[in-house]
C-alpha positions in Angstrom: 12.4 59.1 -40.2 14.4 58.9 -37.0 16.1 55.6 -38.1 19.4 56.3 -39.8 21.2 53.8 -42.1 24.9 54.0 -42.0 25.7 51.6 -44.7 27.6 54.1 -46.8 30.0 54.9 -44.0 30.6 51.3 -43.3 31.3 50.5 -47.0 33.8 53.4 -47.0 35.5 52.1 -43.9 35.8 48.7 -45.5 36.8 50.1 -48.9 34.1 48.1 -50.5 31.7 49.1 -53.2 28.0 48.6 -53.2 28.4 46.3 -56.2 30.9 44.1 -54.3 28.6 43.9 -51.3 25.7 43.0 -53.5 27.7 40.1 -54.9 28.9 38.9 -51.5 25.4 38.9 -49.9 23.5 37.9 -53.0 21.1 40.9 -52.8 20.3 43.0 -55.8 22.1 46.3 -56.3 18.8 48.1 -56.5 17.7 46.8 -53.1 21.0 47.6 -51.4 20.8 51.1 -53.0 17.3 51.6 -51.5 18.6 50.6 -48.1 21.7 52.7 -48.4 19.7 55.9 -49.3 17.4 55.3 -46.3 14.3 54.8 -48.5 13.7 51.2 -47.3 10.7 50.7 -45.1 11.9 47.4 -43.7 14.8 45.0 -43.6 14.8 41.3 -43.0 16.9 39.9 -40.2 18.5 37.5 -42.7 19.5 40.4 -44.9 20.9 42.3 -42.0 22.8 39.2 -40.9 24.3 38.7 -44.3 25.4 42.4 -44.6 26.9 42.3 -41.1 28.8 39.1 -42.0 30.1 40.6 -45.2 31.1 43.9 -43.5 32.3 42.2 -40.3 30.2 44.5 -38.1 27.4 44.6 -35.7 23.8 45.7 -36.6 24.2 48.8 -34.4 27.0 50.0 -36.6 24.6 50.0 -39.6 21.4 51.3 -38.0 21.0 54.1 -35.5 18.2 56.1 -33.9 18.3 59.9 -34.2 15.3 61.5 -32.4 16.2 64.9 -33.8 15.3 63.9 -37.4 11.8 64.9 -38.4 9.2 62.1 -38.7 8.3 60.9 -42.2 5.0 61.9 -43.6 
């Protein structure tokens, strides 16, 4: 998929664990893990907003478009 999730990089920048983010945004660790690994098929704007608030970042810092990546089958 051409959409790239950069949650791992942002967590590293903020020196925050996935568990800590999960507690701050009240989202299960399993769902955040799915998002982090790029396996999520969708994300709610409310979830994106909560993550951005916790990480003090903009949505564009978490999600990017890379047209060189092969399409998902």
